[in-house]
N, C-alpha and C positions, 0 to 999 in steps of 0.2 A: 406773361408775355418776356422772354428776353431778347433782345435785337439778335437776327438769327448768325450775324458776323460772329460773336463774340461768346456766347454763352451756352450754358441749359437754365434748365428751371427748374426748381424742390420746390416743397410743401410750406417752404416758410416764406417766398414767394408770396406770396398773394397775401398774407399778414406784411409784408411791408410795403407791397404797393397796388393796396385792392382796387385803384382807379382802374387797371389792365394796363395803362402806358406801356410803351416797350421800351428797356432798363438796358444802358452798355453796360455789360460787366467792367468793362477795362473801366470807366468810370468809377463803379463799388469800388476795385483797386486801388486806384487812385486815391480813395476817398478814404480806407479805410490805410492807406501808407498816411496821409497829411496826418490825421488822429494818433496814432500811433508814435510819429515825431515829434510833431508840435511845432512845424514851424512851414509853410510851404518851400522858403526857401530850402528847407534839407533836406524834405520831401522831390521836389523836383532833382535835385543832384543826386540822391539814389535810384530816384524810375530816368534818369537818366532823360530830362525832358525839360525844357523851357519853361523857364516860373510863369509869362505870359501865357503860354500855353496849358500850364494846367490850374491857373486861374481860370482859365474858360474854359474848362472839361468841369472844373466844380461849378460854375457858376451855369452850366447847362444844366446838369445835375441838378439844383438846385430848384431850378426849372422845370425840367421835371416832374420833383415831387410837391413841389410851389410850398414850399420849406427852407428858411435860414440857418445851415447846415451849422456853420464853423462863425465864432467871435471872433474877433480880429486883434490882440493886442498890441501891448508895446513887447511880452514874452513871446510872441507867435498867435500863434489860434490854438483854440477850444470850442467845444462842440457843444452845440446849445443843445434842450433837450430832444426837439424832434434829430437831432445830429446826434443825442445818443441812442436813441432809440434804433436810424437806422445804424450804426454802426455795429452794434448787435446781431444787425440780423444782417449784414451785411457780412461779417462774418464766416453764420454760418451759410449763406447759401456759399460765397465763395470757397468755404471746405467741404462742401457738399457737391460743387463742383469740380472741382479737384480730384476727390473721394472717384466723382464716377468716370470721370478723363484715365485714373488708375485701374480701373475695377473693366472698364473697356478694352485698354491696352493689356492686362491679363484675362480677358474671359478665352476659357482652353487651355489654360496653364494654371503653376497653381497660383495662390492667392500672393496678395501685395500690396501693401502700403503702409501708410502712419496711423497703430492706431492707440492712445495716450490712456493710461492707466495712472487714478492716483490712490496710493495708499496712505492710507493715517498713522502717523506715528505715533509710537506708547500703545499701540491695538496691537493683537495677534495679525491685522493685515501686514505688517509687518514682514513678519513670517513667509511672507509668500513673497517675496522680492525674488528674489534666487530662483526658487525654485519654479518661478512665472516664467523669466528670461532661459532660463536651461531647456524649458519647456517647448517655447514660441519657435524657439535657434532651431529644435527638433525637430518639429512635423515642421510649422510654418517658416524656412527661412525669408521669402518674397517679404516676410512681416518686420517692418520697422519698428521697435518696440519704444515710446517711450514712457519713464516711469518718473513718478509725481510726488514722494513725502511734499505731505504737509495737511494745517487742519483741516479738520472734515468740513468748516465753517467753507475755507477757499475754496476745496475741493466740489464740493457744493454748486457753489456759485460759477466755475468753470466748467458744470455738467448744463448748469443752465443756460447760459453763455453760447454752448454748443463750443467749447474747445477744449473738451474734454468727453470722451467716452463712455468710462467708467470709474468708480470709484470704491474701495472697501471700507468701511467706516460707522462709528459706533451712529446708530440714529435708528427711531424707526416711523417718527413723526411723519404724519403726509404731511409734504411739502407742494407749494405748485409748481408744475415744469419739471417734477423730481419724480421717480419711484423706487419703491424700498423692495427687492428681493433676501425678505431676511434669512441668514448665514449658520448663525450660533449663538449662544450667550455663556459670555466667561462669564464667572466668579469673581467678586472684589476680595483681596486678597487685604489684612494690616501686617505691613512692610514694616520693622524699625531695624535701629542697630545691636550690633551684638550688645553693646556698652547699657543696652536698654534692657532691663526686665523682662523675658514674656510674660504677655498677660497669659491670668490662667486659662483652661481648657474650657469648653470652646469659650472662643472672642465672641463675645454679644454687644450688642452695638452699645449696650448702655456701660458696655466696660472702657467705652476711647471718650467716655465723658470730659475726663483730666490732659487725655495726651494731647501734645503738643502735634499738629498734622501743619506739612507740608503740602498743600493742594495747589491746584490747577485754577482759572478765575472760571467765574460761574457759572459762563454758557458754554463753557466747554460740556458734555454730555454724562459723563464721570461725576464730575460736579456737582450735576443738577443732579443725578442717580445719589450719591450721600446728600446734599443737601436735603435730598425730601425725606430721607433713609428718618435723619436727624431731627426732622419735623413733624413726622408720624410717631417719633418716641416720645415728643420735647422735648426735646435739645436739642442745641447750637452747637456745630462741631468747634473746638480749641483753634483755629486758623492762624499759625503768626508767619506764615507765606504765601504767594502764592508765586507757582514754580512751574514751569511749561518746558522745559531743556530736561532731555532724560541726563543729560553728563551734570547740569549743576545738582538735580533733583541725587545722586547717585551716589555727587559727593559731600551733598549735605547729611545722608542718610552715614554714610562710611563716617565724618566726621561727628557722627553722634549730636546732632543738633535737632533732633525729633524724628518725626513717624512719620509715615505718608501710607496713604490705599489708593492700590492698583490692582489692573486687572489681570487674572492669571497667569497671560504672558507677556507681561512688562515685569511683574512680582519675580516673576522668575531670573530676568536677564538682572536686577538692580541687585538678587542675593547672589546670583554670580559673580555679580564683579564688585561686591565690597563685604562680603561674607554676612552680611542679614540675615535676620530671620524672618518668617513670615508666614502668617498661620490665616487659616477662607475667613471669612465673618459669616457666622452662619444660624444668628440671634438677632434680626432678617437675615437670611440669601439675600445678597443684592447682587444683580446679574446686569449687567454689560449686553446692549444688543446688536452685534457684528450684523452689517446688510449688505449688499454688493448696490450703488448705486449709479442711477443712468436717464436720460430724461423720459419723459413721460408721451413726448410728441414727435421725438425727431429718432426715426428708426437708424439702427446700429447697419453700417456697412457690411462685405460679410465678411472681413479680416476680423473687425471689430466682434463680430457673433462665434467667430473661429476662438481669442484670446477670452470672451466670460465665461465659452464651454470650456475650457481648461483652468479658470479661476474656481470654476461651481468644482471640477475636478477635484483641484488640491485643496480646496477649504473642506473638503469632504478628510481628505487627509491629516488636512492639521486639526479636523475635530478630534482627532483621535492623538492628537500626540499635547495637547495641551488641555485640561480641567475645564471644558466646557460640556455644554450641552447644544446638541448638531435640532436647528429648526426641525419642524417636520418633512416641510419641502426639502431641503437638503439633505434629509435621514431618507428621503427617497431615494435621492440619486446612488447612494452606496451598495 
């Protein structure tokens, strides 16, 4: 239940306040702002409220939840473990309430509201940003689209915390709190500088035993796929540097310092930028699974659902332009 003068209730509310006491949304907003800033004094200034009054609001909230939420230090304030839990839920609650307000105001009119979409760099998802922006603006000018290019692990965490609606990234493993809709599979290519002799065709994994490679860190999905393929072949890749910057990787290839293994879409970009060569690895074929990620327990708003539908349309088109295999669920949409 939420205090009638201050808010709305969402499905997450019961998780945060299972004991059923009234919750004042204003205090939740104050609490989130304090944690974001890390200082009661500065938060009071931003919120235009006297610090003693803000401290009283915090004390009341701690009394309501029967937990200490913040620890005061010389540098400011930090959340306790209970405070971290409440912070995550409060962000979701406040966001849902804001979206509910927007949806009610827009009832009977065109869709409006903010929708956040994450696109993992170095993947086929990068090619979706401009078509997505163009299509959303044309069909739903009332939707404010927020695009964030970031690593898959970061995007997944944002969705789990309720701070992002959708993300397109590599991955197909089940993760608690997330659901993945398979989109397409991109084959991996060996990419090398023009100064390096091209390998014999077709490229077999065994031919890469002595090639100096630039690869991302071990937690990267593509790196995991490469490492697993090498393990199955009884080999170890000769990694001379771990690079997660597209600019640096392209420069290193152009300078003839080594080769790399990339998904088809990224390989094409690197080759176009520095005149390198690329060949698919066919023995065995290694494919990176691209998926649409969203929360498995937080419902999408109407605007977010509309953006999701557009994303799926665009991925169908994308699968035709890159050397990729669309998943059965996606192929059914074409």
